[in-house]
C-alpha distance (Angstrom), angle and dihedral (degrees) to the residues before:
residue distance angle dihedral
M1 . . .
K2 3.76 . .
K3 3.79 113.5 .
L4 3.78 121.4 -139.5
M5 3.78 137.0 -166.2
V6 3.79 95.2 15.7
L7 3.79 90.9 160.5
L8 3.81 87.7 64.2
L9 3.79 92.0 52.4
F10 3.78 99.4 124.9
A11 3.79 94.9 40.7
A12 3.78 91.3 48.6
T13 3.78 93.1 49.5
L14 3.77 94.2 48.8
F15 3.79 90.3 45.7
A16 3.79 91.7 50.0
C17 3.78 92.6 52.1
T18 3.79 91.6 58.5
Q19 3.80 101.3 38.5
G20 3.78 122.0 103.6
G21 3.75 130.1 -4.8
K22 3.80 93.4 72.3
G23 3.74 113.2 156.7
L24 3.80 95.5 22.6
P25 3.79 109.7 152.9
G26 3.77 115.4 -110.5
N27 3.82 92.0 -119.3
A28 3.83 95.3 46.9
E29 3.82 115.0 142.0
P30 3.81 126.1 -147.7
D31 3.79 115.0 -94.2
T32 3.80 100.4 -117.9
A33 3.81 92.2 -178.5
A34 3.82 89.9 57.8
Q35 3.80 90.0 47.0
R36 3.81 90.5 53.8
L37 3.80 89.7 48.4
M38 3.80 90.0 56.3
Q39 3.80 95.0 55.2
G40 3.79 113.8 121.3
I41 3.80 139.4 37.5
W42 3.78 121.3 -40.7
I43 3.80 127.7 -163.9
D44 3.79 130.5 -153.7
A45 3.80 107.8 -103.1
D46 3.83 91.0 -148.5
N47 3.79 97.8 59.4
G48 3.81 106.2 8.1
A49 3.80 92.6 -122.0
P50 3.83 121.1 139.9
F51 3.77 107.3 -97.3
M52 3.80 108.4 178.4
Q53 3.78 145.5 -21.7
A54 3.79 122.9 -136.6
V55 3.80 114.1 -151.7
G56 3.78 117.9 171.9
D57 3.79 106.0 -46.6
S58 3.83 95.1 -22.8
I59 3.79 135.0 88.2
F60 3.81 119.4 -150.6
Y61 3.81 127.8 -164.9
P62 3.82 126.4 -143.1
D63 3.82 95.9 -122.5
T64 3.79 124.1 83.1
T65 3.79 98.3 -125.5
S66 3.80 106.4 53.0
L67 3.78 117.6 91.1
P68 3.80 119.4 -124.9
V69 3.78 111.5 -111.0
Q70 3.78 134.7 -151.3
F71 3.80 114.2 -118.0
K72 3.77 139.9 -170.8
V73 3.78 136.5 173.9
M74 3.79 116.4 -125.2
G75 3.80 112.3 -175.1
D76 3.80 105.6 -55.8
T77 3.80 94.1 -16.9
L78 3.80 132.7 94.7
M79 3.80 110.7 -146.2
L80 3.81 120.7 -160.5
C81 3.79 109.5 -163.5
G82 3.80 111.7 -160.6
A83 3.79 128.7 123.7
A84 3.81 82.8 -33.2
T85 3.80 131.9 13.3
Y86 3.80 116.3 -103.5
K87 3.79 120.9 -166.1
Y88 3.80 126.8 -157.6
P89 3.81 125.4 -178.1
I90 3.82 114.0 -124.1
D91 3.81 114.7 -137.2
Q92 3.79 94.5 177.7
L93 3.79 136.8 7.6
S94 3.79 120.5 177.4
E95 3.78 138.8 141.0
N96 3.80 93.0 -78.7
V97 3.81 107.6 15.5
I98 3.80 136.0 58.6
V99 3.80 121.5 -178.3
L100 3.82 116.5 -171.0
R101 3.79 133.9 175.5
N102 3.80 113.4 -123.4
E103 3.81 131.9 -154.1
N104 3.81 92.0 -71.2
D105 3.81 92.4 46.9
E106 3.80 88.9 -108.1
P107 3.81 120.4 142.7
V108 3.81 116.8 -105.8
T109 3.79 112.1 -162.8
L110 3.79 121.1 -157.4
H111 3.80 126.9 -174.1
R112 3.77 125.5 -158.4
S113 3.79 111.1 -103.8
T114 3.79 118.6 -114.7
D115 3.81 95.0 -179.1
P116 3.84 111.7 98.6
F117 3.81 90.3 -158.6
D118 3.83 90.5 66.2
S119 3.81 87.8 77.2
L120 3.81 89.3 68.5
L121 3.80 89.0 71.0
F122 3.80 92.9 62.5
S123 3.79 109.2 69.4
H124 3.83 96.5 163.6
Q125 3.80 87.5 -143.2
P126 3.82 120.9 141.2
P127 3.80 109.5 -78.9
V128 3.77 120.2 -97.2
V129 3.79 111.1 -104.0
L130 3.80 104.5 -126.4
N131 3.77 99.8 -143.8
Q132 3.77 107.9 68.1
R133 3.80 97.0 -132.6
T134 3.80 91.2 -118.8
L135 3.80 120.0 -179.3
I136 3.83 109.4 -135.3
K137 3.82 121.3 -164.6
R138 3.82 128.1 -174.7
D139 3.78 127.5 -174.8
S140 3.80 118.8 -175.9
V141 3.80 141.4 160.0
V142 3.82 121.7 -142.7
T143 3.79 131.5 180.0
I144 3.80 124.2 -143.3
G145 3.78 110.4 -172.8
N146 3.78 102.3 -38.2
V147 3.83 95.5 -32.6
R148 3.80 121.3 102.7
Y149 3.79 121.9 -146.0
H150 3.77 129.3 -167.7
L151 3.82 115.1 -145.0
Y152 3.80 125.6 -163.5
T153 3.81 120.3 -172.3
Q154 3.79 123.0 179.5
V155 3.82 128.9 -179.5
N156 3.80 107.1 -152.2
P157 3.82 118.7 -165.5
T158 3.79 115.4 -138.2
S159 3.80 136.8 -161.0
Y160 3.81 91.1 -117.5
R161 3.80 107.7 119.9
V162 3.78 125.0 -143.4
I163 3.80 115.3 -160.4
N164 3.79 116.1 -149.2
S165 3.79 129.0 -172.6
S166 3.79 128.6 -145.3
L167 3.79 138.9 157.1
N168 3.78 122.4 -95.9
D169 3.79 124.0 -145.9
A170 3.79 91.9 -81.8
G171 3.79 93.3 53.1
L172 3.81 97.2 -107.1
V173 3.79 122.9 129.8
V174 3.82 118.0 -106.8
E175 3.79 127.1 -178.7
D176 3.81 127.6 -134.2
A177 3.81 129.3 -165.7
Y178 3.80 124.9 -131.2
H179 3.81 134.1 171.7
D180 3.78 122.3 -123.3
N181 3.82 126.1 -136.9
I182 3.79 139.1 -133.2
V183 3.81 115.3 -145.4
N184 3.81 117.5 -151.3
I185 3.83 120.7 -159.9
N186 3.81 124.3 -170.5
I187 3.82 124.4 178.4
F188 3.81 122.6 -169.4
Q189 3.78 132.2 -171.4
G190 3.78 100.7 -160.5
A191 3.81 106.1 -51.2
N192 3.82 91.7 -23.3
R193 3.78 114.4 99.3
I194 3.79 106.8 -147.2
F195 3.81 98.0 176.4
A196 3.82 138.5 23.2
C197 3.78 127.4 163.1
D198 3.80 141.9 150.7
F199 3.81 109.0 -139.5
R200 3.78 120.1 -153.6
K201 3.78 125.2 -177.2
T202 3.79 90.0 -106.1
A203 3.81 87.1 70.7
F204 3.81 86.8 72.9
A205 3.81 97.1 53.2
K206 3.82 92.0 117.8
Q207 3.80 93.6 50.1
V208 3.82 99.7 53.8
S209 3.78 136.3 31.5
E210 3.80 119.7 -88.1
Q211 3.80 91.1 -117.8
Y212 3.80 92.2 53.7
L213 3.80 91.9 44.7
Q214 3.81 92.3 55.0
K215 3.81 93.3 53.5
S216 3.80 99.3 37.6
I217 3.80 135.5 86.9
L218 3.80 128.5 -141.4
S219 3.79 95.8 -124.8
D220 3.82 101.7 174.9
I221 3.82 148.5 -30.1
I222 3.80 113.0 -135.7
L223 3.79 130.9 -169.6
Q224 3.81 109.4 -122.0
R225 3.78 103.7 175.9
T226 3.80 146.6 -31.8
D227 3.80 131.5 -131.4
A228 3.78 138.2 172.3
E229 3.82 90.4 -73.0
G230 3.79 98.8 50.9
F231 3.81 145.6 -93.0
H232 3.79 126.4 -15.5
F233 3.80 115.5 -156.3
V234 3.81 132.9 174.7
A235 3.80 120.0 -141.3
Q236 3.80 114.6 -149.4
L237 3.77 113.6 -146.4
G238 3.79 109.8 177.5
L239 3.79 144.6 170.2
P240 3.82 109.5 -115.7
G241 3.79 113.2 -113.1
S242 3.79 91.9 12.3
P243 3.81 135.6 96.2
I244 3.80 88.1 -133.6
N245 3.81 113.3 108.1
Y246 3.78 139.0 146.2
Q247 3.81 120.2 -126.6
I248 3.80 103.9 -154.7
P249 3.83 118.9 -170.1
L250 3.79 112.8 -128.1
F251 3.82 119.1 -171.3
I252 3.82 125.2 -163.8
S253 3.80 117.6 -172.9
R254 3.81 125.4 -141.4
T255 3.80 88.0 -107.1
G256 3.82 93.1 55.5
Q257 3.81 100.2 -100.4
W258 3.79 116.8 135.3
E259 3.79 139.1 -168.3
M260 3.78 140.2 172.7
K261 3.75 127.1 -137.4
Q262 3.77 133.7 -151.3
């Protein structure tokens, strides 16, 4: 499913968490009758494309990257409970029609599917992780003055998942899964190893906001240049599927001391 407005990711997520459901009593119970009414496959009334499938208390999407999400109906509000809770006012809910209000308070009309082949688009398999978990290795030799150094950099994919939110074509939030990386750097002077470290994204907690850190991935650490003092790297901390990324200077001295700068 095509993702839109990625640059507005944080604003959209915060907005979604506060939309709809205002005024719900503290002891409100889910509307199980409404949940049963939503069971099945629903298509987008604007383009006729399959939009979602409700099975039990879960909603599935027809693409292979979006995570299924738990849902419930509270009063006149649809609540999608993923990494965060997103609330959408319901204007209409009947046997064959659902009308929701999206992030921009625009109506989104869904019709119940009558095409049995639409079910083929919902495999209910685990979502495809968008980064391909590629192991990257670099081996280089640099000379500072008359001293040669051997540098090894390795980007190691992990099983740690990062959940990111974006808007689909209808203006509703969907969540995608990515895997984070650990970047290992080793520096040798001859047979003497002067530096070795595994860098995780948490090492950059002082350089970026907590909100950005949670949704970002440490994609790489790249050597930019050397000078008489040592080695100047740049750590790339980016939001998956977005052009937004932080380039964080990382300095390693010739004696193996390192520091990061704002």
